[in-house]
N, C-alpha and C positions, 0 to 999 in steps of 0.2 A: 702054773700062774703065767708061764711062758706062752703056753697054748692060748689061754684065755685072753692075753695081751694081743696076741696076733688075732684073733675073732673079733676082739673089740676094735682093733685099729682098723681091720679090713671093713667092719660096719662103720666105722668112722669117716672112712674115705669113700665107701660106695657111692653115696649120691653125687659126691663132687667129681670123683673120677668118672662115673657114668656121664654127666653132664658135659664134662671136659673132652671125653671121648666121642660123645655125639656131636658136640660142636667141630671137633676135629674132621670127623668124617663128613660132616656137611661141608666142612669148608674145602676138603680135599675134592668133593665131588663135583663143587662151583669152578675149581681150579681148571684150567685146559690141560687135556690130555697130552703126554708127550708124543712127538710125531715119531710115527714106527720106523720110517725110513726118508732119507732124502725124496725117493720117488714119490711117497704118498705125500709129501708136501707140496710137490710140482705137479698141478694138475696136467701140463702139457706133456710130462714124461709118461704118467700113469694112462694117459689117454692113447699114447702110442700103442704101448703095449696091448690095450684092450681093442684094438681095432685091425689086427692082423697085420701090424708094422706100417701101415699106411700113414700113420701119425695124425690122422684126422679123426676128431671125436664126432660121432654121428648121434643125432638127437636119441637120447634114451627112449626106448617103446616105439622106435618110428615103424610104421607099417611095411612090409615088404610087398614090392608089386611088380609084375612083370610087364614091360612096356610091349604093346603089341606094333607088328609090323605093317599096319594098316588100320584104317579108321574103323573097320567093321567090329574089330575084337578090342578095340581101345577100352582099358578100364577107367572108371571114373576116379577122378581127384576131389577131394573134399576141403575146401579152403578150412586153414586151421588145423590141419593135420599134416604131419612130416611123414614122408616116405622114403624108403630106401629101393634101389633098382640096380640094375646093371646095363650098361651101355657097351655095345659090341665094338669092335673096330671098323664094321662096315654096316651101312644101312641106319634107316631111322627108327626110331621109336615114338608111337602114338599114344597119349593119354587123353582123356574126355573131362570137359567141363562143362557145368551147366550155369548159365549166367542170365541175370535178369537185365532189361535194356539200360538201367542206369547205374551199373555196377561196374566199376573198374577192377581189372583181375591183374595181379602180378604174379607170375610163376618163377621164383628162382630156382635154379638148379646147380649144384655144385657137383662137378666131376672130381673123382679123387683116382689119379692112376697110381699103381704100385710104386712103393718107394722106390725100389730098383730098376725103374722103367727108363728107357732112353726116349727121350722128346727132342723135337725141333721147335725152334722159334715160334713157326706158324701153326704148329699143332694145337689143337683145342676142342671147344664145343661151340655149337650154334643153337639157340632155342628160339622158337617161334611159336605163334598161336594163330591158328586158321579158323576162319567161319566153314559153316556147311558148304559153301560153294568153292572151297580151297583158296579162297582170298587170305592172303597174310595181313594180320592185323598189325604185327609189329614182330622184329626179332632182333636178337642181340647176340654177339659173340665174344668169347673169352678166349685167349691164346697164352701160351707160357711165357713167350718173349724172349729178350736176349739172354735171360738167365740159363736157359737151357736146363731148367729144373723141373722134375716131375712133382708140382706142387697142386693142392687143390686150386681150381678155376671156377667161377661162377659167372652165369649169364642168366638174362632175366627175360622170359617172354612176357608181353603186356598186352593186354585189351584195354584202351582208355576210352572211356565212355564219352570223353569229350571231343573227340575227333571224329572225322567224317566217315571212317571206315568201321565196319563192325558195331553197328548201333543196336541191332535187333536182339531181342532175347532168344534164347535157345542154347543148342549144343556148340560148343567150339572144342577144338582139338590143339594139345599142347604137342609140338613136335621137337623131338631131341635128336641132334645130329652130330657125330664126331668130325671135326676137321682134322684132317690128315694132309700134311705136305706132300707126300709121296716119297720122302726120305727114306733110303734103304737102311738108316740108322734107327729109325722110329721102332720101337719095340711092340709088336702085335699083343693082342689080347684084349680082354674087356676091362672097362672101368668102374668103379663103384659110384653110384648117384646118391646124393640127396636131394630132395624135392619137398619145397614148403609154400604152398600156394597160400596168397593172401588176397582178400578183397576189400576194397574201399568203397564206402556209399556214396551217393550224390550228397552235394551240398542242399540244406534244408530251403535255402533262397540262393538265387544266382549272386555270383560275385564279379570280381575284377576277371578278365580275361586275357589281359596282359601282364607279362612279367615287370615287376619293379626296376626301373631304370635306374634311379638313384640309391646306391648304397656303397659302404666305406670299402674299397678294394685296396686299402693300404695294408701293408704287412706291419703286424703289430711289435713292439718291442719283445726282445727275448725274455723268457721268464728266468728268474733267479732262484736259488736256494739249493739246498742239500736234495739231492733225488733220494725218493723214497722206492723201496724195491718192491715190485708187485709182478709174482708171477702170472702167466698168462693161461686162457685156454687153449684148447687144440680145436675148437670149431666154433660155428657160429652159436650154436645154444649153450656152449660152455664159456663164452667170453667172458673175461672178469672186468668189472667197471674200472674206469678211470675217470676221476673228474680233474678239475683244472690243477695243473701242478707238474712237477717234474718226476719222473717216474724213471726206473731202471730195472732191467732184467738181464738174463743171459739167454744166448740161442745158439744153437749147434749147426752146421752145416745141413741143409736138406729140411730144416725144421721150419713150422709155420706157425706163428702165434696170433691169438685172436684177444683183442680188446674192445669194450663196448662204451661209448662215450655218450652219456644223456644229454641230449640237445633240444631245447623248447623250441616254441612257435617264438619267431622273432631274436633268435639267437645265432651268432655266427661261431663256427669252429674254426680254430688254427690247429694245426699240428706239425711238429718237427720231428726228425728222427736224427740220431747221432750213432754210428759204429765206432767202437772204441779200437784203438790201436792193438796191435798183437804183442805179445811178450816176445822178447828176443829180436832178433834181426828180421828185417822184412825185405823179401825179393819177389818180384814178380808183379802181375796185375790181374784181376779178376774183373771182367766187364759186368756191369748189372749186377753185383754181388749181393746187396740188399734191395729189396723192394718193399715200399709201404705203399698200402692201397686202401682207401676209403670206401666204404659200402654204406648205403642208406639204411633206414630200418625195415625195407623189404629186401635186402641184400643186392640192392642195384648197385651197379658201379658209378662212383662219382670221380675220383680222380686217383692219380697215384704218381710215385716218384722213384726211381731207382738210384743207387750209388754205386760207381764204379770204385774199386778198392785196391790199395797197393801197401795194404800193412798199416798205414798211419790213419788216425781218426778222420773221418767224414761226417758230413752234415749236409741235409737237405731239408726243405719244407714244401709241403703241398700249397698250391696256388691258393689266395685268398678266396673263400666262398661267400655268397650273398647270405643273408639272414635267411632262416628258414621261413619259407611262406609257402601257402597253398598255389599262389599265382605264379611260384616258380615253374610250374609245369608248362607254362606257355613261353618259356625262353627258348631261343633258338638254340643256344649251347648247350651239350649234354651235361657238362657239370654243373651249371647253374639249374638246368631241368630238373637235376635229380635231388636237390635239397627242397623237396616238395611237401614233406611233413615232418613233425616232430617225432622223437623216438631214439632209439639207440642206433649210433652210428657207429660202424665198427672200423676199427684199426686193424689191418691185418699185416703183419711183418713175416717177410720170407728172406732167410739166407741161403743162397744157392748152394747146392752140394758141391759144386768145382771150388768152393772156398776151402775145402778140405785138401785137395790135391796141392794147392800153393801155399796155405799159409797154417795147414795144421787142422785137426779136429776141433779146437776150442775147448770150452765155450767161447764165445765172444760177447763182449758187454755192449748192451744196446741201451740208450736213453731217448725216451720220449718226451718231448714239451707238449702238453695241451692245455690249449686256452679256449675258454668258452666266454664270449662277449655278448654284451646285449641284455636287456630288460625282457623277460619272457611275457609273452601276452597269451590271451585266451585260444587264438586260433580260430579256424573257422566251425560255422555249426553244420553237423552232419544231420541228415536226415534218418539215419539208422547208425548201427555201430559196425565198425571193421572186424573182420574176422581174420586172424583170432582177435580176441576183444583185448585191448590195451596195446595193440602192435603200435600204436601211434601215441603212447603217454610216456612220460618221461619217468623212468623208474630207476633206482640206483641198488635193487637187490640182487644183482648179479655177484657172485662171490660173497662169502661169509664175513669180510671186514668191514662193510658199511662204507660211506662216502668219504670219510676223513682219514682211515687208516692204512697203511702199506703193510707188506709183509715184513718190514722191520719192526712195526708195531706189534705184529703177532709174535715174533721171535721175543721181543721184549717181555709181552706177557707170559709166554711160556717159560722164559727165565724166572721171572717173578713168581710164577706159577709154582716151579720147582723148588725156589726157596720157600715160598709161603707152606707147601707141603711138610718140608722138614722142619719149617717154624711152628706148625701146630703141632707134630709129633714132640718136638721139645717142649711147648707148652703144657700139653697133656702131663709129661714126665714131671715137669716143675711143680704143676699144681698137685700132682699125685704125692711128691716127695714133701712138698710143704704140710699137707694135709695130714699124711702119714706121721709127720714130725709132731704135729699138735697133738694128734691123737694118742702118740706115745706118751707125751708129758703129761696128758690128762689122765692116761692109764697109772703112770708112775705115781703120780699124786694121789690116786684112790687107793695105792697098796697099803695094806697094814704095817705098821712100824714093829710090832711084836708079834 
């Protein structure tokens, strides 16, 4: 009889138990998986280990190319494709571009020295684009600056179809050269490169050819509210999205953090960076300890600000920028000239390695105030599509947390998920026990009394 009761009881709970187990497993599958480690939760940490210790996250799947020492053997670059290469400490590298007459081209080159390299303030790179006759269409340079820290530096070569030089269709050459100060302390050896060419089509019809003169150049009121945690990316392609708000993260000496802020046509970007105080007594001073740089959607330099550090909290803001407009390219000043299209504007934060010698290895707290003002407009009408497609679109798909949530939200979801999994299992046991008890009562009621 007992065996029959067991059989009856198990049959009685079978459907309910199966349903409860199915629901529990389904719920568990929907809940966020627990983080394997702190490293996996922080993109900037994992990226450093994945790139030979340089700390820079190169674009996944980037095509490796070898730069030529002259134009004859220059390999072609295709807009919309990201490349990796190597820059020697002496000499120039040449790459080839084929451009239509009305196409504006941007070729950003990011140089990444080894993390242990020694550099001087004037060391860096220069990038230019030349036509078939050797005339330079444009050139730009990027240097390490007063922080004396071997961080990624980015310069953009440009062929602007709206300028008097380099108007013809045909072959152009991208020239990359290392700037060396001649200092005996500079570490010799090659640097890694990331190259990401972009092309911009001509307008469907002619527009204004002068930059807007009237725009609000006043500094906005500081944002208030509890900072939300948001870990950073370690390169342009892994930059994490920041919308308007107050954000916080941690940084260690020698580290570079990348964020992307969507800014539409007609909008103004404002950014402030705070470096928190050290724990314990502070003694000493580090010049240009923290650098905040702003780059436009083609990785062109816009502006930067540096903070000296004495162990107490410091704060500084980028200069006010005009609203994003196509006609800004006609501005005389480079800062205004660079906010010429909508898209992801990159905030890049670097803490010099010298900070560790004076104030310890950290980590140090960083807070970013990001403000985007203005009503978006439709922007210009292009005669074609930029390459890569969507580079001048506003998108918030960088990072998995969307536009409103920070890493604090993700951690709360993880905690709820952990609780939810246990709750689901308890629910299964509860349903199972209740059903079993009811089945037992029914079985006892059916027993013969004699």
